Backbone as a printed PyTorch tensor [residue, N CA C, xyz], in Angstrom:
tensor([[[ 80.7410, -45.6910,  -3.5460],
         [ 79.5690, -45.3060,  -2.7960],
         [ 78.3390, -45.7240,  -3.6010]],

        [[ 77.4180, -46.3760,  -2.9540],
         [ 76.1830, -46.8270,  -3.6000],
         [ 75.0360, -45.9400,  -3.1410]],

        [[ 74.2660, -45.4280,  -4.0820],
         [ 73.0870, -44.6270,  -3.7730],
         [ 71.8760, -45.3420,  -4.3350]],

        [[ 70.8870, -45.5470,  -3.5210],
         [ 69.6520, -46.1750,  -3.9710],
         [ 68.5030, -45.2030,  -3.7670]],

        [[ 67.5790, -45.1930,  -4.7220],
         [ 66.3940, -44.3460,  -4.6120],
         [ 65.1630, -45.2320,  -4.7180]],

        [[ 64.1260, -44.8230,  -4.0260],
         [ 62.8970, -45.6100,  -3.9920],
         [ 61.7040, -44.7120,  -4.3060]],

        [[ 60.8310, -45.2010,  -5.1240],
         [ 59.5790, -44.5130,  -5.4150],
         [ 58.5330, -45.0450,  -4.4460]],

        [[ 57.8970, -44.1450,  -3.7060],
         [ 56.9150, -44.5550,  -2.7060],
         [ 55.5030, -44.3340,  -3.2090]],

        [[ 54.6310, -45.2620,  -2.8910],
         [ 53.2090, -45.0790,  -3.1740],
         [ 52.6930, -44.0110,  -2.2130]],

        [[ 51.5530, -43.3990,  -2.5060],
         [ 50.9990, -42.4080,  -1.5750],
         [ 50.8080, -42.9680,  -0.1550]],

        [[ 50.3970, -44.2100,  -0.0530],
         [ 50.1860, -44.8140,   1.2690],
         [ 51.5110, -44.9990,   2.0040]],

        [[ 52.5440, -45.4840,   1.3100],
         [ 53.8540, -45.6570,   1.9420],
         [ 54.4530, -44.3060,   2.3260]],

        [[ 54.2360, -43.2800,   1.4970],
         [ 54.7100, -41.9320,   1.8160],
         [ 54.0590, -41.4410,   3.1120]],

        [[ 52.7470, -41.6390,   3.2270],
         [ 52.0190, -41.2240,   4.4310],
         [ 52.5650, -41.9480,   5.6610]],

        [[ 52.8130, -43.2440,   5.5370],
         [ 53.3590, -44.0120,   6.6540],
         [ 54.7510, -43.5150,   7.0430]],

        [[ 55.5770, -43.2060,   6.0510],
         [ 56.9200, -42.7010,   6.3300],
         [ 56.8560, -41.3660,   7.0680]],

        [[ 56.0300, -40.4520,   6.5830],
         [ 55.8960, -39.1440,   7.2240],
         [ 55.4160, -39.2940,   8.6660]],

        [[ 54.4510, -40.1430,   8.8780],
         [ 53.9310, -40.3530,  10.2350],
         [ 55.0340, -40.8530,  11.1750]],

        [[ 55.8710, -41.7600,  10.6810],
         [ 56.9590, -42.2910,  11.5140],
         [ 58.0370, -41.2470,  11.7540]],

        [[ 58.3510, -40.4650,  10.7250],
         [ 59.3700, -39.4280,  10.8830],
         [ 58.9400, -38.3600,  11.8780]],

        [[ 57.6540, -38.0200,  11.8580],
         [ 57.1550, -36.9810,  12.7650],
         [ 57.2010, -37.3960,  14.2330]],

        [[ 57.3460, -38.6850,  14.4930],
         [ 57.5030, -39.1500,  15.8720],
         [ 58.8710, -38.7530,  16.4300]],

        [[ 59.8570, -38.5730,  15.5300],
         [ 61.2280, -38.2730,  15.9450],
         [ 61.7020, -36.8840,  15.5430]],

        [[ 61.1130, -36.2980,  14.4980],
         [ 61.5880, -35.0380,  13.9510],
         [ 60.5660, -33.9280,  14.1340]],

        [[ 61.0780, -32.7060,  14.1950],
         [ 60.2030, -31.5410,  14.2880],
         [ 60.6400, -30.5340,  13.2280]],

        [[ 59.7010, -29.7990,  12.6330],
         [ 60.0870, -28.7470,  11.6840],
         [ 60.9900, -27.7230,  12.3810]],

        [[ 61.9620, -27.1940,  11.6370],
         [ 62.8660, -26.2090,  12.2290],
         [ 62.2780, -24.7990,  12.1670]],

        [[ 63.0270, -23.8380,  12.6510],
         [ 62.5540, -22.4540,  12.7310],
         [ 62.3780, -21.8030,  11.3640]],

        [[ 62.9200, -22.4130,  10.3240],
         [ 62.8360, -21.8320,   8.9880],
         [ 61.5640, -22.2290,   8.2470]],

        [[ 60.7470, -23.0270,   8.8560],
         [ 59.4900, -23.3870,   8.2160],
         [ 59.5150, -24.7620,   7.5860]],

        [[ 58.5180, -25.0080,   6.7980],
         [ 58.3330, -26.3190,   6.1960],
         [ 58.8180, -26.2980,   4.7490]],

        [[ 59.6810, -27.2310,   4.4040],
         [ 60.2290, -27.3430,   3.0610],
         [ 59.9230, -28.7180,   2.4860]],

        [[ 59.9220, -28.8050,   1.1940],
         [ 59.7930, -30.1000,   0.5300],
         [ 61.1620, -30.7400,   0.4580]],

        [[ 61.2670, -31.9660,   0.9040],
         [ 62.5260, -32.6990,   0.8260],
         [ 62.5250, -33.4820,  -0.4790]],

        [[ 63.5070, -33.2050,  -1.3100],
         [ 63.6130, -33.8900,  -2.5980],
         [ 64.4660, -35.1400,  -2.4940]],

        [[ 65.4120, -35.1400,  -1.5870],
         [ 66.2940, -36.2840,  -1.3890],
         [ 66.4670, -36.5140,   0.1070]],

        [[ 66.4830, -37.7600,   0.4810],
         [ 66.6730, -38.1320,   1.8750],
         [ 67.7940, -39.1540,   1.9040]],

        [[ 68.8570, -38.8780,   2.6410],
         [ 70.0110, -39.7520,   2.6860],
         [ 70.1830, -40.2810,   4.0990]],

        [[ 70.3980, -41.5690,   4.2010],
         [ 70.6860, -42.1890,   5.4850],
         [ 72.1820, -42.4550,   5.5360]],

        [[ 72.8270, -41.9990,   6.5780],
         [ 74.2650, -42.1520,   6.7250],
         [ 74.5480, -43.3050,   7.6850]],

        [[ 75.8030, -43.6850,   7.7710],
         [ 76.1750, -44.7300,   8.7250],
         [ 76.5810, -44.0920,  10.0570]],

        [[ 76.9720, -44.9230,  11.0130],
         [ 77.3050, -44.4300,  12.3520],
         [ 78.5350, -43.5150,  12.3620]],

        [[ 79.3770, -43.6060,  11.3250],
         [ 80.5750, -42.7670,  11.2370],
         [ 80.3380, -41.4950,  10.4300]],

        [[ 79.1130, -41.2850,   9.9420],
         [ 78.7570, -40.1180,   9.1410],
         [ 79.6400, -39.9890,   7.8950]],

        [[ 79.9640, -41.1120,   7.2730],
         [ 80.8270, -41.0960,   6.0910],
         [ 80.2360, -40.2890,   4.9480]],

        [[ 78.9410, -40.3930,   4.7240],
         [ 78.3100, -39.6500,   3.6340],
         [ 78.4030, -38.1460,   3.8810]],

        [[ 78.1210, -37.7190,   5.0830],
         [ 78.1930, -36.2930,   5.4080],
         [ 79.6280, -35.7860,   5.3060]],

        [[ 80.5810, -36.5660,   5.8190],
         [ 81.9830, -36.1410,   5.7510],
         [ 82.4550, -36.0260,   4.3110]],

        [[ 82.0670, -36.9760,   3.4790],
         [ 82.4660, -36.9360,   2.0650],
         [ 81.8450, -35.7200,   1.3860]],

        [[ 80.6230, -35.4130,   1.7050],
         [ 79.9610, -34.2530,   1.1300],
         [ 80.6520, -32.9390,   1.5390]],

        [[ 81.0480, -32.8490,   2.7940],
         [ 81.7330, -31.6490,   3.2890],
         [ 83.0720, -31.4580,   2.5870]],

        [[ 83.7220, -32.5750,   2.2260],
         [ 85.0110, -32.5030,   1.5260],
         [ 84.8810, -32.0080,   0.1000]],

        [[ 83.6440, -31.9350,  -0.4150],
         [ 83.3630, -31.4770,  -1.7720],
         [ 84.2090, -32.1800,  -2.8330]],

        [[ 84.1040, -33.4990,  -2.9080],
         [ 84.9240, -34.2310,  -3.8870],
         [ 84.4150, -34.0090,  -5.3130]],

        [[ 85.2800, -34.2390,  -6.2780],
         [ 84.8640, -34.2150,  -7.6860],
         [ 84.2000, -35.5480,  -7.9910]],

        [[ 82.9880, -35.5020,  -8.5130],
         [ 82.2870, -36.7270,  -8.8760],
         [ 82.4540, -36.9690, -10.3620]],

        [[ 82.6620, -38.2190, -10.7270],
         [ 82.8140, -38.5650, -12.1420],
         [ 81.4940, -38.9150, -12.7460]]])
């Protein structure tokens, strides 16, 4: 499994938030800071692997 992380400039962060808000809405629990954002594939392999709670080396 490959994980990539990207550091965003303030301007790119603002653009990302604006685009996300077109599709997403805050939930009933309020507004939280997201520290990690993971994009999964169409089969939800990342989510399924996470649910399985594997041992990571």
